[in-house]
N, C-alpha and C positions, 0 to 999 in steps of 0.2 A: 155421413158425418162431414161437416165443413172442415177446412184446413185449420181455422181458428179454434174450433172445438177440439180437434186432434192435438193441437199444441198445448191447449189447456190441460189435457189429460196426461200428456207425455211424462211430466215430472213425477206424478203419482205412480204411474206404471213403472217408471225406472226405479224409484225408491223401493217399491214392492218387490221388484225383481232382484234387487241387490240384497234385500233382507232375506228373501228365500234362498239366494245363493249362499249367503253367510251361514244359513242353518243347514244347508246340504253338505254332503260329504260323509266319509267313513267314520264311524264312531271309534274312539280309542279304547281298546279292550285288552290290556295286558293281563298276564296271569302270573303273579309273583309266586303263587303256590307251586308252579312248575320248577322252582328253585330247589325243592326238596331233594330230588335225585341228583342235582348238581352238587349240592352241599355234601351229600352222602359220599361222594368220591373225592372230596377236598383233601389236599395234602397239608400237613402241619409241621412246623418246626418250633422249637423253644430255645430261647437264649435267656438265661437268668430267670427273671420273673415275667418275661414277655413271651407270649405264644401267638404265632401268626399262622393263619390258615388261608389257603388259596385254592380257587377252582376256576375253570374256564368252561363256560357253556359252548357247545357246538353250534353250528348255524341254525339247525332246526329248533334247538332248545332256546336259543337267543330270540328267534322270531316269536316263539310262544310267550316268553317271559316279558318281552318288550312290545309285542305286537308290531314289530318293525323288522325288515330284512337288513339288519345292520351289516352283516358280512358282505352283502352285495354292494354296500357303499363303502367298503374298506374299513369298517369299524368292528373291533373285537372287544366285547366286555370281559373284564376280569373281576371276579368276586374276591374280596379281601375281608378277613376278620382279624382284628387285633385285640387280644385279651391282655390288658395291662395290669398286672398284679404287683408292679413296682411301686415305689414311694413317690414318684414324680410324674407329672403330666408329660405326654409325648406328642410330637407333631409328625404327621405323615407327609412326605414330599412326593406327590404324584409324578413330578418330572423325573424322579429316579426310576420309576417304573416304565415310563415312556416320555421322552422329551417332547413328543408330538401328540400327547394325549388330547382327546376332544372333550371340552367341557359339556355338561349335561344340556345346557340351553342351546349350544351349537348343534348337538346331536338332534335335538328337537327341531331346530330351524331347518336343518338339511333334510329332514324327513317329514316335513309338514304337508307336502303335496298330497291332495286327495282327502285330507281331513278337514272337518269344519273348524271354525275358530274356537269353539268351545272344546272340541276334541284336542286341538293343538295346545290350548292352555292346560288341559288335563295331562297331556303328554309331558309338558314342561314340569308340572308339579311332581309327576310320578318319577321322572328321570332324576330330578333334583333330590327328592326325598330318599331315593334308593342309591344315591352316589356315596362314595366313601368319605367319611368325615376327615377333615384335616387335623383334628385334635382328638386325642384319646386320653381322658382324665385318668388319674391314678385310681386303681381298683374298679376300672370300667372296661367293658368289652364293647367295641363298635365294629360294625360291618357295613359293607356297601360295595358299589361297583366303581371302577375306573374304566373309561372308554378309551382303549388303545388303538393303535394302527393294526389292522388285521395282517396276519402273516401265516403262511401255510406251515403245517407241521407242529412239532412240539413247541410249546410257548415258554420262553424264558421270562421269568417275572422277578424283578428286583423290588424289594420292599425296604426302604430306608426310613428309620424312625429316629427322631432327635429329641433329647431332653434339654434341660437348662444347663447341664454340665457336660463336659467332654466324655465323661464315663457313662453318660446316659444315651449313648448313640448305639443303635442296633441296625445291622444290615442282614437281610435274609435273601437268599437266592433260591428260586424254585424253577424246576423244569417240568412243565405240566403237559401230559398228552391231551390232545383235543379230539373229541368224538368226530367221526366222519372223515378222518385223515389217517391213512396207513402209509408210513414211510417205506421206501424200498428195502432198507436194511432190516426192517422189522420182519421181513419174510425170509431172511437168511438164518439158517440154523448154524451159527458159528461154531458150536461145540462139535458138530458133525463134519466140519470141513476137512479135518485131518485126523488120521489115526494117531494114537499116542507115539508110535514108532516113527512117524513122519516129522514130528516136531523136534527142533534142535534148539537147545538152550546155550547161550553164549554169555561170557562176560563182556565188558565194553570193548577191549581190544579185539576179542573174537568177533563181536558184532561189526566192528569197523571193517574187518577183512571180509566177512560174509556179504556186507553191503557192496563192497567194491567188486564182488563177483556177480552182482545182479545183471540181468540183461539190460541193454540200453533203453529198450522200448517195450511197450505192449505190442500186440500183434493182431492180425485178423483171426477168425475162428480156426483156420487151418494151421496157424502158427508159422506160416511161411512169410507173409508180408508184414513189414514193420508198421506199428501204429505210432502213437505219440510217444515222445521221450518221457521216461520216468524221471521226475525231478524232485521228489519229495518222499520223506520217510517220517512216519509218526510212531512214537513209542508210548504206549499207554493202554489202560483198560478201555473198553468200549465206552463206558459212561464218561470217563474223563475226556476222551476225544470228542464225544457228542456234545458235552456241556461246554467245552471250550469253543467249539464251532458255533453253537447257538449264541453264546455270549458275544461273539464277534459278528453276529448278524448273518450267518450263513443259513440257508434254507435247505431242509431235507427234500429229496425228490420223492414225489408221490409214487406209490408202488405200481400203478397202472402204466407208468412210463417205461417200465422195464422192458416192454415189448418193442421198443424203438429199434428197428432193424439196423439203421445206419449207425447208431451209437454202439450197438453190440458188435457190429463188424469192425468198428474202429478200435475197440479196446478189449483185448483178451489178455489175461495173465493167470498163471496157474490153471490154465484150461477153462477159465470162466470169465464172464463179464464182471465188471466192478461190483463189489459187495455193497457199496454205498456211494451215492452221488449227492453232492451238496452244491448249491449255487448261491451266488450273491449278485444282486443287481448292480449295474454300473450306469453312469450317465449315457444317454443315447438310446434310441428305440431298439429294443431287442438285445442290447449289450449286457453282458454278464461275465462273471468269472465262474468256472466250473471245476470242481474238485472230484476226482474219482479215486476211491481207495479199495485196496484188496488186503485182507488179512493174510499175512504170510505164515509159513510154518516156523518162522524164527521167533525166539523168545529171549528176553534179557531181563534179569531181575524179576522173573515171574510174570512179566508183562508181554503182551503180544506186540509184534512189529507190523505196522501197516505200510505197504508200498503204494505209492500213488503218483498221479500227475495233476497239475493244476494249470489251467489255460484261460487266457482272456479271450472272449468272443467279442468282436467289434460290431457295434450297432450299424444297421443299414436301413434308413427310412424307406428305401425303395425296393428292398428285396431281402433275401435270407442273410443271416449273420455269417461271418467267417472268422476263423481263429486268427488271433494275433500271431504272426510268424516269430515274434520275439518271445520264445518260451520262458526265458529267464525272468522277464519282467513280472510275469504272473507268480512265479515261485518267490521272488523277492517281496512282492506285495503280500503274499500269504504269510510269510514269516513276520513282516512288520504288523500286519493286521492282527495276528494272534498275540503278538507281544503288546501292542498298544491297547488291546482289549483285556489285558491282564490274564490271558489264558496260556501263557508260555512259561514253563518251569525251567527248561534247559534247551540248549541248541548246540549244533555243531555243523561244520561244513565238511563235505567229503568230495574230493576232486575225482571226477570220472574220466573215462576215455572217449566218451561220445561227444567230441568237440565238432561242431558244425559251423563253419565261418559264415558270416552274413553274405559274403560275396560268392559262396558256393552252397546255397541252401539245399536241404534235402526235402523230399516229399514223404508225407505219411501215407497210410493206406487209402485215405480219402482224396489224395492228390493235392493236399495243402502244403505249401512251402513252410519250412521253419529253420531257425538257426539257434544255437545254444552253446554255452561255454562248457556244458557237460557236468556241472556240479549238482550234487544232491544236497538239499537242505534237510538235516536230520533234527527233528523237533520232538520234545517231550511236552505234550499239552497237559494242562492242569484243569481239573474240574473246579477247584477252588481258586479264587482270584489270587494272582501273584503280582506284587508290585514290579514295575518296570525295572527298578534298581535291584530287585532280589532275584531276577531271572539269571540262571547260571549259564556259563559258556564253556564248552569243551574245546580245547585247542587240538583239533585233529589236523585239518589242512587250513592253510591261509585262505581267507575269504576271497571269492572271485573278484577280479578287478572290474570296476565299473567304467570301462573305456568305451568310447563311441567309435573309435577307428576300427577298421576291418582287422580281424585277428590274423 
């Protein structure tokens, strides 16, 4: 074939190739029928004439329902149903569920690789048609998905609905378990931790004295070497503690991580490692805040008392993270975080004796330096939202001074 003849054929060949490429690719084959088992375990709440149901499919269910590995791309669908039996139309605000929710067409765009153009268009239609409506008319029930940012563990879901009048506003809060994830605290039999005779009930003055007698720190498994300073006390039922932490954006630790030898060596109290560990991401590679809690044998007002420590871990792009030696900053951050997320009902400060000056730091069992003013933050978390102005304060000890000079 001459060069001229080759050039004459090239455009036709190119067009044919492009057409064939456009037709190639994976077909889009979602299975909405797989939602039946997800809806069957949905949780429901009713306020007045409005009933809301919520369910969260796990990673495998999500891939079947949408024919997409959404969890792998950091997207977690939440199914919502609103049954509006009131006399006015309502609007649903998805930003109240997740300020960074992903619109359906963006979900389709970020997942289009490998699909044909026709399949991608079908994906867009499917995701759009199965997304949650923004309006729910009176005497109507509407359901659909919102695509949220994926997070491990129990899913906190806020549903805010608005009508034409102030009295037509409804707020629902759900905490939904997600299939495929088991939190470390779910493996603890809290009812069996202590015999009835080991538990001690106090009034508030008695609790204050009992907390003042706590050890300064956790320890290694032998109980000989000191671990990290205890700087936090939470008072409340397990559900209230969990819900307040989830509302503030803390993540549960997955159960499989309980075998971490280094973490276990660094933190023993009451003869065991922490009953529950929560984490919160911070700016910087690997940076996080970490909260460890032990349910103590102490009780006040019929509620358990949780002893813990909270520490910032500093990000390190080139290697492992290390704990922030300023133990107090993590404690103060936690108090403010719970308060600003409306998860704090009451608080108090308790002055301790474990004062470690910045110019004479102490080392924990892992060899990390720390300094502290020795104070314990005593907090009463709330499962239901509490306004910042309604949070109560107990006048135990004066708050620690926020001075930057050496003690």
